[in-house]
VMD Tcl script that draws the C-alpha trace (Angstrom):
set ca {
  {-2.76 -12.20 17.86}
  {-0.15 -14.92 17.60}
  {2.60 -15.45 15.04}
  {2.82 -19.25 15.02}
  {0.19 -20.78 12.72}
  {-1.68 -23.76 14.17}
  {-4.78 -25.57 13.02}
  {-6.68 -24.74 16.23}
  {-5.69 -21.07 16.35}
  {-7.43 -19.09 13.56}
  {-6.04 -15.87 15.02}
  {-2.42 -16.78 14.29}
  {-0.78 -15.06 11.36}
  {1.65 -17.68 10.08}
  {4.58 -15.30 9.59}
  {7.95 -16.82 8.74}
  {9.93 -14.46 10.95}
  {9.39 -11.48 13.25}
  {12.44 -9.58 14.51}
  {12.50 -7.07 17.37}
  {15.35 -4.57 17.12}
  {16.49 -2.16 19.82}
  {19.34 0.32 20.16}
  {18.93 2.15 23.45}
  {21.46 4.86 22.73}
  {19.63 6.18 19.66}
  {16.16 5.32 20.91}
  {15.54 2.81 18.11}
  {12.68 0.40 18.71}
  {11.83 -1.44 15.51}
  {9.96 -4.58 14.46}
  {10.56 -6.31 11.13}
  {7.89 -8.76 9.97}
  {8.55 -11.27 7.18}
  {5.31 -12.93 6.16}
  {6.50 -15.00 3.20}
  {9.56 -15.54 1.03}
  {7.84 -18.10 -1.23}
  {8.34 -15.88 -4.27}
  {11.66 -14.31 -3.24}
  {13.13 -11.90 -0.68}
  {10.50 -10.02 1.30}
  {10.02 -6.41 0.21}
  {8.10 -3.75 2.10}
  {8.55 -0.26 3.50}
  {9.52 1.00 6.93}
  {6.79 2.89 8.78}
  {7.95 5.40 11.43}
  {4.97 6.10 13.67}
  {4.18 6.98 17.33}
  {2.08 3.93 18.16}
  {0.09 3.94 21.38}
  {1.77 0.72 22.52}
  {4.17 -2.04 21.55}
  {1.15 -4.25 20.93}
  {-0.25 -1.74 18.43}
  {3.08 -1.57 16.62}
  {3.27 -5.37 16.42}
  {-0.30 -5.68 15.15}
  {0.40 -3.12 12.43}
  {3.62 -4.73 11.20}
  {1.95 -8.16 11.06}
  {-1.01 -6.83 9.06}
  {1.15 -4.74 6.74}
  {3.70 -7.48 6.01}
  {0.96 -9.96 5.13}
  {-0.59 -7.39 2.81}
  {2.79 -6.87 1.12}
  {3.05 -10.58 0.32}
  {-0.29 -10.47 -1.47}
  {0.49 -7.14 -3.14}
  {3.83 -8.33 -4.50}
  {2.31 -11.58 -5.72}
  {-0.46 -9.83 -7.66}
  {1.99 -7.26 -9.03}
  {3.80 -10.15 -10.72}
  {6.99 -9.58 -8.72}
  {9.37 -12.36 -7.71}
  {9.38 -10.96 -4.19}
  {7.85 -12.00 -0.92}
  {6.12 -9.84 1.65}
  {7.61 -7.99 4.58}
  {7.28 -4.74 6.47}
  {8.97 -2.88 9.29}
  {7.83 -0.34 11.85}
  {9.89 2.02 13.95}
  {8.04 2.90 17.13}
  {8.27 6.60 17.93}
  {7.54 10.09 16.70}
  {9.81 10.77 13.71}
  {9.58 14.51 14.41}
  {11.12 13.91 17.82}
  {13.56 11.01 17.59}
  {14.54 10.46 13.95}
  {18.30 10.92 13.53}
  {21.15 9.75 11.33}
  {22.41 7.47 14.09}
  {18.97 5.89 14.62}
  {18.45 5.24 10.91}
  {21.94 3.77 10.55}
  {21.37 1.53 13.58}
  {18.17 0.33 11.92}
  {20.10 -0.29 8.69}
  {22.53 -2.55 10.50}
  {19.65 -4.66 11.79}
  {18.27 -4.96 8.25}
  {21.72 -6.09 7.10}
  {21.74 -8.90 9.69}
  {18.87 -10.55 7.81}
  {21.22 -11.18 4.89}
  {18.81 -10.17 2.13}
  {15.68 -11.91 3.41}
  {14.14 -8.43 3.70}
  {14.46 -5.33 1.49}
  {13.19 -2.09 2.98}
  {11.79 1.09 1.37}
  {9.82 4.24 2.27}
  {6.47 4.29 4.05}
  {4.59 6.64 6.38}
  {7.15 8.73 8.26}
  {10.14 7.75 6.11}
  {11.41 9.36 2.94}
  {13.91 8.94 0.11}
  {16.59 10.81 2.08}
  {16.10 8.36 4.97}
  {16.66 5.41 2.63}
  {19.95 6.95 1.52}
  {21.05 7.09 5.17}
  {19.93 3.52 5.89}
  {21.80 2.36 2.78}
  {25.07 3.44 4.35}
  {24.73 0.38 6.59}
  {22.91 -2.16 4.41}
  {22.70 -3.26 0.80}
  {19.05 -4.21 1.10}
  {17.37 -0.85 0.51}
  {15.14 0.40 -2.31}
  {13.39 3.71 -2.81}
  {16.70 5.60 -2.85}
  {17.31 8.97 -4.44}
  {18.04 9.34 -8.13}
  {21.49 10.68 -7.18}
  {22.27 7.31 -5.62}
  {20.89 5.26 -8.49}
  {17.41 4.84 -7.02}
  {13.87 5.41 -8.23}
  {13.21 8.51 -6.16}
  {9.68 9.25 -4.93}
  {7.66 6.02 -5.18}
  {4.37 7.89 -4.75}
  {4.61 8.85 -8.44}
  {3.81 5.35 -9.68}
  {1.63 4.54 -6.67}
  {-0.77 7.26 -7.82}
  {-0.47 6.12 -11.44}
  {-1.37 2.56 -10.44}
  {-4.35 3.67 -8.34}
  {-5.60 5.64 -11.33}
  {-5.29 2.54 -13.54}
  {-7.19 0.42 -11.01}
  {-9.85 3.11 -10.78}
  {-10.19 3.11 -14.57}
  {-10.75 -0.65 -14.55}
  {-13.37 -0.32 -11.81}
  {-15.12 2.47 -13.72}
  {-15.23 0.27 -16.82}
  {-16.74 -2.57 -14.79}
  {-19.47 -0.35 -13.32}
  {-20.17 2.23 -16.05}
  {-18.86 0.53 -19.19}
  {-15.95 2.85 -20.03}
  {-12.37 2.97 -18.62}
  {-12.47 6.64 -17.74}
  {-13.41 8.91 -14.84}
  {-14.56 11.65 -17.19}
  {-17.66 13.30 -15.77}
  {-17.48 11.33 -12.52}
  {-17.25 12.93 -9.08}
  {-14.29 11.46 -7.19}
  {-13.71 11.98 -3.46}
  {-10.04 11.88 -2.44}
  {-9.39 11.49 1.31}
  {-5.79 12.50 1.89}
  {-3.69 14.94 -0.13}
  {-0.31 13.60 0.89}
  {2.45 12.18 -1.27}
  {0.12 9.97 -3.33}
  {-3.12 11.94 -3.17}
  {-1.53 14.98 -4.81}
  {-0.46 13.03 -7.88}
  {-3.79 11.17 -8.05}
  {-5.73 14.45 -8.11}
  {-3.68 15.53 -11.14}
  {-4.45 12.32 -13.05}
  {-8.16 12.62 -12.26}
  {-8.40 16.23 -13.38}
  {-6.52 15.41 -16.59}
  {-9.07 12.65 -17.23}
  {-11.97 15.05 -16.86}
  {-13.16 14.04 -13.39}
  {-14.64 16.41 -10.82}
  {-12.64 16.12 -7.60}
  {-13.78 16.60 -4.00}
  {-11.06 16.27 -1.38}
  {-10.07 16.63 2.24}
  {-7.01 16.35 4.49}
  {-6.25 16.82 8.18}
  {-3.20 18.90 7.31}
  {-3.95 22.60 6.66}
  {-0.84 22.84 4.45}
  {-2.23 20.14 2.17}
  {-5.52 21.99 1.86}
  {-3.70 25.20 1.03}
  {-1.73 23.31 -1.64}
  {-5.02 22.22 -3.22}
  {-6.46 25.74 -3.15}
  {-3.36 27.14 -4.80}
  {-2.52 24.38 -7.29}
  {-6.00 23.11 -8.25}
  {-8.62 25.76 -7.37}
  {-11.25 23.73 -9.23}
  {-11.09 21.03 -6.51}
  {-13.92 21.23 -3.97}
  {-12.65 20.92 -0.38}
  {-14.75 19.56 2.49}
  {-14.16 19.72 6.24}
  {-13.23 16.13 7.03}
  {-13.33 12.50 5.92}
  {-16.81 11.97 7.41}
  {-18.21 14.76 5.24}
  {-16.46 13.32 2.18}
  {-17.84 9.82 2.74}
  {-21.38 11.16 3.02}
  {-20.98 13.47 0.01}
  {-22.64 12.90 -3.36}
  {-19.66 11.19 -5.04}
  {-19.30 8.39 -7.59}
  {-15.87 7.14 -6.46}
  {-14.29 7.17 -3.01}
  {-10.48 7.15 -2.88}
  {-9.04 6.64 0.65}
  {-5.43 7.85 0.44}
  {-4.48 8.29 4.11}
  {-4.11 5.70 6.89}
  {-5.93 2.36 6.99}
  {-9.34 1.38 8.35}
  {-11.24 3.92 6.23}
  {-13.92 1.35 5.40}
  {-15.54 0.51 8.72}
  {-18.88 0.06 10.47}
  {-19.43 3.82 10.59}
  {-18.40 4.82 7.07}
  {-19.71 1.99 4.89}
  {-23.42 2.40 5.81}
  {-23.38 6.08 4.78}
  {-21.04 5.80 1.79}
  {-22.78 7.03 -1.38}
  {-20.08 6.13 -3.90}
  {-20.49 3.21 -6.28}
  {-16.73 2.50 -6.44}
  {-13.98 2.47 -3.82}
  {-10.40 2.62 -5.14}
  {-7.65 4.33 -3.19}
  {-4.01 4.29 -2.16}
  {-4.32 3.63 1.59}
  {-3.18 0.26 2.92}
  {-5.54 -2.00 4.91}
  {-8.68 -0.05 4.05}
  {-11.02 -2.75 5.39}
  {-11.27 -2.22 9.16}
  {-12.13 -5.87 9.75}
  {-13.10 -9.06 7.96}
  {-16.67 -8.95 6.68}
  {-16.64 -5.32 5.56}
  {-16.02 -6.47 1.98}
  {-19.36 -8.35 2.06}
  {-21.19 -5.32 3.45}
  {-19.81 -3.27 0.56}
  {-20.91 -5.91 -1.96}
  {-24.39 -6.14 -0.39}
  {-24.74 -2.37 -0.77}
  {-23.77 -2.57 -4.42}
  {-20.43 -0.80 -3.89}
  {-17.52 -2.10 -5.97}
  {-14.33 -2.31 -3.89}
  {-11.09 -2.47 -5.86}
  {-8.78 -4.17 -3.33}
  {-6.23 -1.69 -1.98}
  {-3.20 -3.95 -2.28}
  {-4.00 -4.47 -5.96}
  {-4.45 -0.86 -7.05}
  {-1.76 0.71 -4.83}
  {1.02 -1.62 -6.00}
  {2.59 0.96 -8.31}
  {4.95 2.15 -5.59}
  {6.32 -1.29 -4.81}
  {6.69 -1.94 -8.54}
  {8.73 1.25 -8.79}
  {11.08 0.48 -5.91}
  {11.38 -3.21 -6.86}
  {12.66 -2.13 -10.26}
  {15.75 -0.73 -8.50}
  {16.90 -4.24 -7.68}
  {17.65 -4.90 -11.36}
  {18.78 -1.33 -12.14}
  {16.07 1.30 -12.22}
  {14.37 2.27 -15.48}
  {11.36 4.56 -15.04}
  {9.64 3.75 -18.33}
  {9.91 0.01 -17.66}
  {8.51 0.48 -14.16}
  {5.67 2.69 -15.41}
  {4.75 0.09 -18.03}
  {4.55 -2.55 -15.30}
  {2.44 -0.25 -13.11}
  {0.09 0.42 -16.02}
  {-0.73 -3.31 -16.02}
  {-2.55 -2.78 -12.71}
  {-5.46 -1.92 -15.00}
  {-5.38 -5.46 -16.47}
  {-4.92 -7.12 -13.07}
  {-7.88 -5.22 -11.60}
  {-10.06 -6.15 -14.59}
  {-9.16 -9.83 -14.14}
  {-9.94 -9.77 -10.42}
  {-13.31 -8.11 -11.00}
  {-14.09 -10.71 -13.70}
  {-13.15 -13.56 -11.36}
  {-15.23 -12.08 -8.56}
  {-18.32 -12.08 -10.79}
  {-17.60 -15.56 -12.15}
  {-17.08 -17.07 -8.69}
  {-19.80 -15.05 -6.94}
  {-17.46 -13.59 -4.32}
  {-16.39 -10.03 -3.38}
  {-13.35 -8.69 -5.28}
  {-11.24 -8.82 -2.09}
  {-11.81 -12.58 -1.87}
  {-11.05 -13.07 -5.56}
  {-7.81 -11.07 -5.18}
  {-6.75 -13.16 -2.19}
  {-7.37 -16.37 -4.11}
  {-5.36 -15.19 -7.10}
  {-2.43 -14.10 -4.91}
  {-2.45 -17.34 -2.90}
  {-2.54 -19.37 -6.11}
  {0.56 -17.63 -7.46}
  {2.44 -17.95 -4.16}
  {1.61 -21.66 -4.04}
  {2.29 -22.49 -7.69}
  {5.44 -20.44 -8.21}
  {6.67 -20.99 -4.67}
  {6.43 -24.75 -5.22}
  {9.11 -24.49 -7.91}
  {11.63 -23.66 -5.17}
  {11.39 -27.35 -4.20}
  {13.00 -28.35 -7.50}
  {16.67 -28.82 -6.72}
  {19.11 -26.78 -8.77}
  {22.69 -28.03 -9.15}
}
mol new
graphics top color blue
foreach p $ca { graphics top sphere $p radius 0.5 }
foreach p [lrange $ca 0 end-1] q [lrange $ca 1 end] { graphics top cylinder $p $q radius 0.2 }
display resetview
């Protein structure tokens, strides 16, 4: 996978900038990927993860930063797409010094990239990073931030799911539907609550025994299954991947029994072409970067001074965006993922073009 886009290299990603950051003393090894600033500064979280190799870390940051550009565009934000990864086990090497070293590297970009929470990083980490850089969102309420961004991520996924349910069954509700939630982490927990409040029957799983115990204690009406494979093959109406990416692949899609896929995980399609397989099987896929945009809407609101009700109202509009994408997909005879890409690319091109108009 290359970074420089050329006409004869379809594998290149076309990123604007990729920065490798290292501080040997703290053990920091980070990569910041800026895919596009056509709409504004790039915004995307920092993932702290023990990748198998540097190549795996680079591939992930390139995929994730591109996805953020499309997500921010469809969320109606005047922000571009970026992402960062810190290579290592956060349980072993995360420290104040490492996070502050990372913050100084973010500061060197001069506002081209705003960071936030992701897998392996939390609100408290953003507060530490912010001691070295101004370009941080997802901070604690005590420091003027939005707090836990998974609150509106889950709310947005629920709105996208409602739109998908309306498209398939004629009503914007999950009442009476059986929804399979794979992953009871930060987002999955809130999503389960919304589904139960709406009258859905929930089936769930997680690799973490503590998460399963939380479900048994908090929502005893939730049916728990052994693993993600069992959930995919279960008799469910909606499948909600809420863990790591690649959940929709050559093994899971052929056995998936759900009629709708709408979840919080990033990069759910394991490779190009899976979206067509889903469509051929009559499974409606609500593109992940459309329905899971509530979190980025929440943290982006910090840039202009956080107001939760304003951010929630914006996240609620994910319902309208999902409806429009599903309508376009039908009208143009393409899978929803293709329709979403086209809509995002159109906005980046049309609004981004305005930057060529000189301002005095």
